[in-house]
C-alpha positions as CSV (number, residue, x, y, z in Angstrom):
1,M,0.0,0.0,0.0
2,R,2.8,2.4,0.9
3,R,4.7,1.6,-2.2
4,S,1.6,2.1,-4.4
5,L,0.9,5.5,-2.8
6,T,4.5,6.5,-3.2
7,S,4.5,5.5,-6.8
8,L,1.3,7.4,-7.5
9,L,2.7,10.6,-5.9
10,L,6.0,10.4,-7.7
11,L,4.2,9.8,-11.0
12,G,2.0,12.9,-10.3
13,A,5.0,15.0,-9.5
14,M,6.8,14.0,-12.7
15,L,3.7,14.8,-14.8
16,A,3.2,18.2,-13.1
17,P,5.7,20.1,-15.3
18,A,4.3,18.5,-18.4
19,R,0.8,20.0,-17.7
20,A,2.4,23.3,-17.0
21,A,4.5,23.1,-20.2
22,A,1.3,22.6,-22.2
23,Q,0.0,25.8,-20.7
24,A,3.2,27.6,-21.6
25,D,2.8,26.5,-25.2
26,S,-0.8,27.7,-25.6
27,V,-1.1,30.8,-23.4
28,R,0.7,34.1,-23.8
29,I,1.3,35.7,-20.4
30,D,1.4,39.4,-20.0
31,F,4.1,39.8,-17.3
32,E,3.9,43.6,-16.9
33,C,1.1,44.7,-19.1
34,P,-1.2,43.7,-22.0
35,S,1.2,44.9,-24.7
36,C,4.2,43.0,-23.3
37,A,4.1,39.5,-24.7
38,G,5.7,36.5,-23.1
39,K,5.2,32.9,-22.1
40,A,4.9,31.1,-18.7
41,R,8.3,30.2,-17.5
42,V,7.8,26.6,-16.6
43,G,11.5,25.7,-16.5
44,T,12.3,28.6,-14.3
45,A,9.4,27.7,-12.0
46,F,10.6,24.1,-11.8
47,L,14.2,25.1,-11.0
48,E,13.1,27.6,-8.4
49,D,10.8,25.0,-6.7
50,V,13.6,22.4,-6.5
51,G,16.2,25.1,-5.5
52,L,14.0,26.3,-2.7
53,Q,14.0,22.9,-1.1
54,I,17.8,22.6,-1.4
55,G,18.2,26.2,0.0
56,V,16.0,25.7,3.0
57,N,17.7,22.4,3.8
58,L,21.2,24.0,3.6
59,I,20.2,26.9,5.8
60,N,18.7,24.6,8.4
61,Q,21.8,22.3,8.3
62,F,24.6,24.8,8.4
63,I,23.1,28.0,9.9
64,I,20.3,26.9,12.2
65,K,22.1,23.6,13.0
66,D,19.0,21.5,12.8
67,S,20.2,17.9,13.0
68,S,16.9,16.6,11.6
69,Q,18.0,17.9,8.2
70,D,21.5,16.4,8.0
71,V,20.4,14.3,5.0
72,T,22.6,11.8,3.1
73,P,22.1,9.4,0.3
74,E,21.5,6.8,3.0
75,T,18.6,8.7,4.5
76,W,17.1,9.3,1.1
77,G,17.2,5.6,0.3
78,R,15.7,4.7,3.7
79,N,12.9,7.2,3.2
80,L,12.1,5.8,-0.2
81,R,12.1,2.2,1.1
82,E,10.1,2.7,4.3
83,G,7.5,5.1,3.0
84,W,5.0,7.3,4.8
85,E,4.1,7.9,8.4
86,F,2.1,10.3,10.5
87,D,4.1,12.7,12.7
88,D,3.1,14.4,15.9
89,N,4.9,17.7,15.5
90,N,3.5,20.7,17.3
91,F,0.6,22.8,15.9
92,N,2.7,25.8,14.8
93,T,5.0,23.5,12.7
94,N,2.3,21.5,11.1
95,Q,-0.4,24.1,10.6
96,F,1.7,27.3,9.9
97,A,5.3,26.4,9.0
98,H,4.3,23.7,6.5
99,P,1.5,25.8,4.7
100,Y,3.9,28.8,4.6
101,H,6.5,26.7,2.9
102,G,3.9,25.3,0.5
103,N,2.8,28.9,-0.3
104,I,6.3,29.7,-1.5
105,N,6.4,26.4,-3.5
106,F,3.1,27.5,-5.1
107,N,4.3,31.0,-5.9
108,T,7.4,29.9,-7.6
109,A,5.0,28.9,-10.4
110,R,2.4,31.6,-9.9
111,S,4.9,34.4,-10.1
112,N,6.4,32.9,-13.3
113,G,3.3,33.3,-15.3
114,L,1.4,30.1,-14.6
115,D,-2.3,30.2,-13.7
116,Y,-3.9,29.0,-10.4
117,W,-4.5,25.4,-11.5
118,S,-1.2,24.9,-13.2
119,S,0.6,26.2,-10.1
120,I,-1.0,23.6,-7.8
121,P,1.3,20.7,-8.9
122,F,4.4,22.8,-8.0
123,A,3.1,23.0,-4.4
124,A,2.7,19.3,-4.4
125,L,6.1,18.7,-6.1
126,G,8.0,20.9,-3.6
127,S,6.3,19.2,-0.7
128,L,7.1,15.7,-2.0
129,I,10.8,16.6,-2.5
130,W,11.0,18.0,1.0
131,E,9.3,15.0,2.6
132,Y,11.6,12.4,1.0
133,F,14.9,14.3,0.6
134,G,14.8,17.4,2.9
135,E,14.7,15.6,6.3
136,I,16.2,12.5,7.8
137,H,12.8,11.4,9.1
138,R,10.4,9.2,7.1
139,P,8.1,11.3,4.9
140,S,5.0,12.4,6.8
141,L,1.7,12.1,5.0
142,N,0.0,14.7,7.2
143,D,2.8,17.2,6.5
144,Y,2.6,16.5,2.8
145,I,-1.2,17.3,2.8
146,S,-0.7,20.3,5.0
147,T,2.1,21.7,2.9
148,T,0.3,21.2,-0.4
149,V,-3.3,22.0,0.5
150,G,-2.5,24.8,3.0
151,G,0.2,26.1,0.6
152,V,-2.2,26.4,-2.3
153,A,-4.7,28.3,-0.1
154,L,-2.2,30.6,1.5
155,G,-0.3,31.0,-1.8
156,E,-3.2,32.3,-3.8
157,L,-4.2,34.5,-0.9
158,T,-0.7,36.1,-0.8
159,F,-0.7,36.4,-4.6
160,Q,-3.9,38.3,-4.7
161,L,-3.0,40.5,-1.7
162,S,0.3,41.4,-3.3
163,S,-1.6,42.3,-6.5
164,L,-3.6,44.9,-4.5
165,V,-0.3,46.5,-3.4
166,L,1.6,46.4,-6.6
167,D,1.4,49.2,-9.2
168,N,3.5,49.0,-12.3
169,Q,2.9,52.6,-13.1
170,A,4.2,53.9,-9.8
171,T,7.7,55.4,-9.7
172,G,10.3,56.6,-7.2
173,K,9.8,56.0,-3.5
174,G,6.2,55.0,-4.0
175,R,7.2,52.2,-6.3
176,F,10.0,51.1,-4.0
177,W,7.8,50.7,-0.9
178,R,5.1,48.9,-2.9
179,E,7.6,46.4,-4.1
180,M,9.0,46.0,-0.6
181,A,5.5,45.4,0.8
182,A,4.8,42.8,-2.0
183,L,8.1,41.1,-1.2
184,A,7.0,40.8,2.5
185,I,3.6,39.5,1.5
186,N,4.8,37.1,-1.2
187,P,8.5,36.5,-1.1
188,A,8.6,34.3,-4.3
189,R,6.8,37.0,-6.3
190,G,8.9,39.8,-4.9
191,V,12.1,38.0,-5.8
192,N,10.9,37.1,-9.3
193,R,9.7,40.7,-9.9
194,G,13.2,41.9,-9.0
195,Q,14.6,39.6,-11.6
196,Q,12.0,40.1,-14.3
197,T,11.4,43.9,-14.2
198,P,14.8,44.8,-15.8
199,R,14.1,42.2,-18.6
200,A,10.6,43.6,-19.1
201,A,12.0,47.2,-19.3
202,M,14.5,46.0,-21.9
203,A,11.7,44.3,-23.9
204,R,9.7,47.5,-23.9
205,R,12.8,49.5,-25.2
206,E,13.4,46.9,-27.9
207,E,9.7,47.1,-28.8
208,V,9.9,50.8,-29.2
209,T,13.1,50.5,-31.3
210,D,11.6,47.8,-33.5
211,A,8.5,50.0,-34.1
212,G,10.6,52.4,-36.1
213,D,9.4,55.9,-37.2
214,G,8.4,55.3,-40.8
215,P,5.0,54.5,-42.2
216,A,5.7,50.7,-42.2
217,G,7.0,50.7,-38.7
218,G,4.1,52.5,-37.2
219,S,4.4,55.0,-34.3
220,P,7.8,55.1,-32.5
221,T,5.8,55.1,-29.2
222,A,3.9,51.9,-30.0
223,G,5.9,49.9,-27.5
224,C,4.9,52.2,-24.6
225,R,1.3,51.1,-24.6
226,C,2.2,49.1,-21.5
227,A,2.4,52.3,-19.5
228,A,-1.3,52.7,-20.1
229,G,-2.1,49.0,-20.0
230,G,-2.9,46.7,-17.1
231,R,-1.9,48.1,-13.7
232,R,-0.2,45.1,-12.2
233,R,0.9,41.6,-13.0
């Protein structure tokens, strides 16, 4: 039974990026505004999701000195062989820390242009990686559920709250503090915006350059429609 459950979860995790990739091929995502074309960055989301688990483990191992995360290939093999259990960690760990972790897993995808449904598998994938490879203990089924389900709920909440704060037309100090507030509300989105905004600005400049100033090229300000387009991403 445990092996069957483990196999199903691993299969679902492996198929998750495939579903997201299908979205990336069919949907054009407006990262900054309606006139700025782009695609969902599935590969980036996947690497961020996996990298997050590695980063959290390394911080806990070498900075916080949490011995429960001194993982080795031997602990990974044992976890894969022995399968799931239910743990009895305290309420704050199981009902806050795990959903918060799952929220960041979810938003590695959401903030890279994937929609709500396509971001859910990334919450599950990050949780699965953590349970099997992030700790020396056997994977906990209740932690997996809490991280995934709680992470999706909290993740979409923080995504929508950060959207209320962000304003792509703001400048100066107002823009800075909005971005800082969004980073505090939704760390994954804040970090990705910090990385993506310079690229989006370059894309807009290239769009203006490509527009040209002749009759065939259209208006030289065509690429600036994004200033008047959607408010936030």
